C-alpha positions in Angstrom: -78.7 -24.3 135.8 -80.7 -24.6 132.6 -83.6 -22.2 132.7 -86.6 -21.7 130.4 -84.6 -20.4 127.4 -82.1 -23.3 127.5 -84.9 -25.9 127.8 -86.8 -24.3 125.0 -83.7 -24.2 122.7 -83.2 -27.9 123.6 -86.8 -28.7 122.7 -86.7 -26.8 119.4 -83.4 -28.4 118.3 -84.2 -32.0 119.5 -87.7 -32.1 117.9 -86.8 -32.4 114.2 -84.5 -35.3 115.0 -86.8 -37.2 117.4 -90.3 -37.0 116.2 -91.5 -40.2 114.4 -88.5 -42.3 115.6 -89.1 -45.6 117.4 -87.0 -46.4 120.5 -85.3 -49.7 120.2 -83.5 -49.7 123.5 -82.9 -47.5 126.6 -79.6 -47.9 128.4 -79.3 -46.5 131.9 -76.9 -46.3 134.8 -77.9 -47.9 138.1 -80.8 -46.8 140.4 -80.3 -43.3 141.9 -82.3 -40.2 142.8 -81.9 -39.2 139.1 -84.5 -41.9 138.2 -88.0 -41.2 139.6 -89.0 -44.4 137.7 -86.6 -47.3 138.3 -84.1 -47.8 135.4 -85.4 -51.4 134.8 -89.0 -50.2 134.5 -88.0 -47.3 132.4 -86.0 -49.5 130.0 -88.9 -52.0 129.6 -91.6 -49.4 129.0 -89.6 -47.3 126.5 -88.8 -50.2 124.3 -90.7 -50.1 121.0 -92.4 -46.7 121.7 -92.7 -44.1 118.9 -91.9 -40.5 119.8 -94.9 -38.4 118.8 -94.2 -35.0 120.5 -91.8 -33.0 122.5 -93.3 -30.2 124.7 -92.0 -27.9 127.4 -93.7 -26.9 130.7 -91.6 -24.3 132.5 -88.2 -26.0 132.9 -89.5 -29.5 132.1 -89.5 -31.4 128.9 -92.3 -33.9 128.1 -91.6 -36.6 125.5 -95.0 -37.7 124.1 -95.0 -41.4 123.2 -97.2 -43.7 121.2 -100.1 -44.8 123.3 -100.3 -41.6 125.3 -97.6 -42.1 127.9 -95.1 -39.4 128.5 -91.4 -39.2 129.6 -90.7 -36.4 132.0 -87.2 -34.9 131.7 -85.7 -32.2 133.9 -82.1 -31.0 133.4 -81.6 -30.0 137.0 -78.4 -28.1 137.6 -75.9 -29.7 135.2 -78.1 -31.9 132.9 -77.2 -32.1 129.2 -79.4 -33.5 126.4 -77.6 -34.0 123.1 -77.1 -36.3 120.1 -74.4 -38.6 118.9 -71.6 -36.7 117.3 -71.7 -33.7 119.6 -68.3 -32.2 120.4 -67.7 -29.8 123.3 -65.3 -29.6 126.3 -68.4 -29.1 128.4 -69.3 -32.8 127.7 -66.0 -34.0 129.2 -64.8 -34.4 132.7 -62.6 -31.6 134.0 -59.6 -33.9 133.9 -60.2 -34.9 130.2 -60.9 -31.3 129.2 -57.7 -30.0 130.8 -55.6 -32.6 128.9 -56.8 -31.3 125.5 -55.2 -28.6 123.4 -57.4 -25.4 123.3 -58.2 -26.0 119.6 -59.3 -29.6 120.0 -63.0 -30.6 120.3 -63.1 -34.3 121.2 -66.2 -36.2 120.1 -68.3 -37.4 123.0 -68.4 -41.0 124.1 -70.7 -42.1 126.9 -69.2 -42.0 130.3 -70.2 -42.7 133.9 -72.3 -39.5 134.0 -74.4 -40.6 131.0 -77.5 -41.9 132.9 -79.9 -42.4 130.0 -79.2 -43.3 126.3 -82.0 -43.8 123.8 -81.2 -45.9 120.8 -83.5 -46.0 117.8 -84.7 -48.6 115.3 -83.5 -46.5 112.4 -79.9 -46.7 113.6 -79.7 -42.9 113.6 -78.1 -40.7 116.2 -78.6 -41.8 119.8 -79.9 -39.3 122.4 -77.9 -38.9 125.6 -78.9 -37.5 128.9 -75.8 -36.7 130.9 -75.7 -35.2 134.3 -72.6 -34.9 136.5 -74.4 -34.0 139.7 -77.5 -36.1 139.1 -80.0 -33.4 140.1 -81.8 -34.0 136.8 -84.9 -36.2 136.8 -86.5 -38.8 134.5 -90.0 -40.1 135.2 -92.4 -42.3 133.2 -95.9 -40.8 133.2 -98.6 -43.4 132.2 -101.3 -42.3 129.7 -103.9 -40.1 131.3 -102.2 -39.7 134.6 -101.4 -36.3 136.1 -98.0 -35.3 137.5 -97.6 -33.6 140.8 -94.5 -31.8 139.6 -96.3 -30.3 136.7 -99.6 -29.6 138.5 -98.0 -27.2 141.0 -96.4 -25.0 138.2 -97.8 -21.6 137.7 -98.4 -20.0 134.3 -95.5 -20.4 131.8 -93.3 -17.3 132.0 -93.5 -16.6 128.3 -97.3 -16.5 128.6 -97.5 -14.6 131.9 -98.8 -11.0 132.5 -97.9 -8.5 135.1 -101.3 -9.4 136.8 -100.0 -12.9 137.4 -96.9 -11.6 139.2 -98.8 -8.8 141.1 -101.4 -11.2 142.4 -98.7 -13.3 144.1 -96.5 -10.4 145.1 -99.1 -8.2 146.8 -99.6 -11.0 149.4 -96.0 -11.5 150.3 -93.2 -9.7 152.2 -90.5 -11.8 150.6 -88.1 -10.1 148.2 -89.6 -9.6 144.7 -86.8 -11.8 143.3 -87.8 -14.7 145.5 -91.4 -14.4 144.2 -90.1 -14.2 140.6 -88.2 -17.4 141.1 -91.2 -19.2 142.6 -92.2 -21.8 140.0 -95.7 -21.8 141.4 -96.0 -18.2 140.2 -94.1 -18.0 136.9 -92.8 -21.3 135.6 -89.4 -21.2 134.0 -87.7 -18.1 135.4 -84.4 -18.9 137.0 -81.5 -16.9 138.6 -79.9 -15.5 135.4 -83.1 -14.2 133.9 -84.5 -12.9 137.2 -81.5 -10.7 137.7 -81.6 -9.5 134.1 -85.3 -8.8 134.2 -85.1 -6.9 137.4 -82.3 -4.8 136.1 -84.2 -3.9 132.9 -87.3 -3.1 135.0 -85.3 -0.9 137.4 -86.4 -2.8 140.5 -84.0 -3.9 143.3 -84.1 -7.6 143.8 -84.5 -7.3 147.6 -87.5 -5.0 147.5 -90.4 -6.4 149.4 -92.8 -8.0 147.0 -95.8 -6.3 148.5 -94.2 -2.9 147.9 -93.9 -3.5 144.1 -96.7 -1.8 142.2 -98.8 -3.4 139.4 -97.1 -1.1 136.9 -93.7 -2.4 138.1 -94.9 -6.0 137.9 -95.9 -5.3 134.3 -92.4 -4.0 133.6 -90.7 -7.0 135.3 -92.7 -9.6 133.4 -92.2 -7.7 130.1 -88.5 -7.5 130.8 -88.3 -11.2 131.7 -90.0 -12.2 128.5 -87.7 -9.8 126.5 -84.5 -11.3 127.9 -85.7 -14.9 127.7 -86.8 -14.5 124.0 -83.5 -13.0 123.2 -81.7 -15.8 124.9 -83.7 -18.4 122.9 -82.8 -16.5 119.8 -79.1 -16.7 120.7 -79.2 -20.4 121.8 -79.3 -19.9 125.6 -76.6 -19.2 128.1 -73.5 -21.4 128.2 -72.0 -20.3 131.5 -71.2 -23.7 133.1 -72.4 -27.0 131.7 -75.2 -26.1 129.3 -74.7 -27.1 125.6 -77.2 -27.2 122.8 -78.1 -30.7 121.4 -75.5 -30.5 118.7 -72.8 -29.6 121.2 -72.6 -25.9 120.4 -72.5 -23.2 123.1 -75.3 -20.7 123.4 -74.6 -17.0 122.9 -76.6 -15.1 125.5 -73.9 -15.2 128.1 -72.1 -12.5 126.0 -75.1 -10.1 126.3 -75.8 -10.2 130.1 -76.3 -6.8 131.7 -75.6 -7.7 135.3 -75.6 -11.4 136.0 -72.1 -12.6 136.7 -70.6 -9.1 136.3 -69.9 -8.2 139.9 -67.4 -5.3 140.1 -67.9 -4.3 136.4 -69.4 -1.1 135.2 -73.2 -0.9 134.8 -73.8 -0.7 131.0 -76.4 2.1 131.7 -75.0 4.4 134.3 -71.4 3.2 134.9 -71.8 2.4 138.6 -70.2 -0.8 139.8 -72.4 -3.9 139.7 -72.9 -5.4 143.1 -73.5 -9.0 144.2 -75.5 -10.0 147.2 -77.7 -12.9 148.3 -81.4 -13.0 148.0 -83.2 -16.1 149.2 -79.8 -17.9 149.3 -79.3 -17.1 145.6 -76.4 -15.1 144.3 -77.9 -11.9 143.0 -76.4 -9.2 140.8 -77.8 -5.6 140.5 -76.9 -2.0 139.9 -77.3 0.1 143.1 -78.0 3.2 141.1 -80.4 2.0 138.3 -82.5 -0.3 140.5 -84.7 1.1 143.3 
């Protein structure tokens, strides 16, 4: 699932190729839970709008449009935002990908999972929003109107302090990882970076949140920001479906300390990394380094 780093990489790499362009046409698939605004309404309202900004709030992207309206985009679990010309096996169905020789990178053509395509008046590269599982979201936000999804978000994880986490943690008996994943507390942290941050901070993911000191909350937030900034620097984590807007993989998956490394040696102490479930989320940790 794309988390803050993947969404921020997407924002940074889309922006130079989107800002100032005028949308000529929006093509969609049929109505579904992917569209919070009906496809017909969305297509009508996007036509002729100039793209003026692209911002991120937690794991959400906000396309600012001429006249003050915004387009809310959320990648969900398997969403992909990319331009014409992108080539990656991650953009193909499993059947199509399996039929290719390992060295072949077929150029993407829109398929049944391409739910939104933006075409522009300059005839430049189209923008595709593809989502196999359709847990992503698209919503039209009229100028000046608030958005319930955004209003309930906590402070952005890259701007948070240990005080933000501790204020929420000291009132709850839930595992500290569950609090860290609560988007009402820190917006943008997901499963990968929660596991990585807790490892670097030396805190067990299942420790009761109200038993985590302010000093440890400081360490957790500092570690979360460290791993997320490093992931942004390396292009994000391409573990499953995520690709950068040009079709390239990210690189942070090669630097993970614990996430996805069950049964491997801890890079710090050599103990075997364990996997458990915390809040119904697969969770990786070192039993020796994390207390």
